[in-house]
N, C-alpha and C positions, 0 to 999 in steps of 0.2 A: 920252280916258284911261280912261273908266269900264269898258269891256269889253276894254281892250287890256293886253298884257303885253310885256315886253322879250324879244326872241328873240336868242340868241347867234348871231351870224353871222360873226364874225371869230375865227379860230382857226388853230392850227398843229399839224401832226402828220406823222408819217412812219412807215408800217408796213412798209416794204420789208424790214427785218430779220426781221420776223415771217413774211413770205412766204418768205424764203430759208430760214428754219429749219423750215418745214413739211415733213413727210415725205410723199412721194408714195406712197400705198398701192397695193399690187398689186390690191386688190379694187375699185379705182375703175374707172369706165368708161374705155375707151381714149382717147376724145376729151377726157375730163376730165384724165387724166394728161398727155396731149399739151399741153393748154392750160397746166397748171401748170408743166410743164417749160419751155415756151416763155417764160412770164412770168418764171420764175427766170433763164433765160439772158439775157433782155433786161435785167433788173436788174443782173446781174453785168457785162454789157458796158458799161452806162452807168456803173457804179461804177468800172470800170477806166479808162474814159475820164476820169473826174473825178479819180481819185487816182493814175493812172498804172499801167502793167502790171508794173513792177518789184516783186517780192515780192507779186504779185497774190493768191496764195492766202492769205497772211497778212493782207492788207488785207480780203479778203472775210470771213475768220474774225473779225477784229476788229470789222467792221461788224455781223456777226450777234451777237457777244457783247455789244456795246454795247447792243443791243436797240432796240425801237421808240421813237421820240420820242413823249412823252406827248401825248395829245389835249388841248391847252391853249389858253386864250385868249391873246391877244397882251398881254404885260406887260413885265416887266423882264429876262427871261431868255432868250427864244427864240433870238435871234441869237447870243448868246454860248454858249448850250448847244450849238448846232450847231458852233461853233468848237472846243469841248471834244471833240465827236465827231470832227471832222476830225483833231485831234491824236492821238486814240486810234487811229483807223483807220490812220494812217501809221506807227504805232509809237512816237510821242512820248508815252510813258506818263507820265513825270514831269510834263511840261507839262499833260497831261490831268488828272492828279491834282491839281496845284496850281490849275489852272483851275476844276475842279469845286468845290474848297473856296472859292476866291475868289468864285465866282459865288454860292455859298450865302450868303456874307457880304454880297455886294452886294444880294441880294434882301432880306435883313433890313434893310439900310440904307434901301432904297427904301420898304419898307412902313412903317417907323417915321417917316421924314421925310414921306411922303405923307399919313399918317393922324393924326399926333400932335395936330394942332390940333383934331381932333374929340374929343379925350379930355382936354381941359384940366382938367376937374374931377376927374380920377382921380389917385390917389397916384403912379402910374407916370409921369405927364406930367412931374412935377418932376425925375425922374431923366434924362429925355431932352430936356428943354426947353433950347434954346439951342445944342445941339451940332449940328455939321454932318456928322458921321460917327461910326460906332460900330465898334470892333474888339473890344468885350467881348460875345461871343456870348451869355453868360448874361443880361446885362442886356437885350439886344434880344429874345431868346427869351422871357424871363420877362415882359417888358413887353407884347409882342404876345399872349402867352398870357392875361395878365390882362385885356387889352382884348377878348378873344374873337376876335381876328383869326386867329391860328393855331389850326387844328383840333387835337384831341388827338393824332391820328395824325401830323399835321405837326410837332407839338412833339417827339414821340418820334423821328421821323426826323431832325429838326434836331439833337437832342442826340447822336444816333449820328454824324452828320456832324461835329459839333463835336469829339467825342472822336477821330475819325479824323484830322481836321485838326490837332489839337494833337499827336497822336502822330507824324504824318508831317512836318509842317513845322518842328517843333522837332527838331533832328537825331536821327535814329534810323538805325543802320546797316542795319536790315532793309529800308529803302526801296531800297537799292542793288540788291537781288536779288529784291524782291517788288513792283517798281514797277507791273507790269501788274495783279496781283491787287489791290493797294491802289487803283489808279486805277479799276478796275471797281467796287470797293466804294463809293468816293466817288460814282461816276456813278450807281450804283443808289440810293443814299440821296438824291441830288439829284433823280433822276428821280421817286422816290417823293414828294418834297416838291412838285414841280411838279404831279404828277398829283393829289395830295391838295388842294393849295391853289388851283390855277389851272385845274382841270378844266372843260371846256366841255360835258361830258356826264356822265351817270350819277348815282348817289345822292349829291348834294351838298346841304348845307343851303339853298343859294340856288336850286336848280333844282326846278321843278315836276315831280313824278314822273308817268310814264305817258303822256307826249306822244310819239306815234309819229314817229320819225325827226327829232326836233327838240328843242331845249332852250330853255326859257323860264324867266325869273326870277320867283320868287314875289313876289306883290304886297307881302306883309308885310315883306320884307327890302330893298326898294328904297332905303330911306334909311339902312341900315346903312353906315357909312363904307367898309368894304372893298368891298361890293357897288357902292355909288354911284360910287366913284372908280377901281376896278380892273375890275370886271365890266361895268358898264353901258356904258363907252366901246366895248365890243366888241359892242354890241347895237343892235337897231332896234326901235322901239315899233310893235307890230302888233296887229291884231285877229285873232280865230280864223279868219277866212275869207280871209286874205291869201294871195298866191301869190308864188313866187320864180322869177326867171329869171336864168340865168347859171351860175356855178360857185363853188367854195369861195373865200371872201374877195373875191369880185367879184360879189356878188348884186345884182340889181335887184329891189326890193320893189314888188309891185302890191297895193294895199290900198284900193280905191275903194268898198268896201262902206259903207253908211250904218248905223252901229251905234246901238243904243238907248243912251240916256243913263241907264244903270243899272249899279250895281256888281254884279259876279259873282265868285264864289269861284274860286280856282285850279282846283278840281275841275271846276267848270262850264266854265271856259275849256278845260281839257284835253279834256273830253267834246265840246264844240263843235268844237274843232280836229280831234280824231280822227274825228269823224263827218262834218263838212262841210268841213274845211279841207284844205290841201295839205301833204303830208308831204315835199315836195321841190320840185325845179325844174319848170317847165313847158316 
């Protein structure tokens, strides 16, 4: 344990929409342009096999407009968020809208129920103790904010989704004619929440910065309830000299190095990993 850190190894993402939205520039080398064009065509063909060729252009446009699935750890949302995308791609905009809103509420419930026993001494615990579900978004958001579970950007995105949910699910005639735009707005807010709260990469409070091609959890936050119960189940405890074999979500970890029994800082771990460790698979 002394020189080891938890590495995030289980995650979910899909960047095909980003690839399809890329513009192939005339200034690129011919072989590069050919490669990009072939990759795009292969993605389109696979999508049309998945969703069907009828109204194929509309489905491809919907897939692109939905955007990339966020690079996220596996938690409460991944499978259902893909179902929201499926609905949007085939033109079921109202189900996509309601699905995104419902999934946002489901994530709030999961977080409160999973973590509340760790906050028994807080005033917020009395408000959520003994309840099995929550449809009061303000109560759930405010409670998770007071516990430090939701990041400030996550709180802001959740309140925007809350307002959209209340506007759309309590009868409003505008939904009849703006269902696609409203669905996209709900999807973007939910995608932002996932990217902010469940990211497996980038500048997040629980991730050690500066580790090349990998994400490790800071030593100081391992016992924080959100990290311990949501992030760490997607991790493997490794030293800086470990190696990986395999592919995304199916890694074999090789870490037979004998490490010293001394504590090191996160900065030291990052330096050892970047200098002597492996940034990827073998």
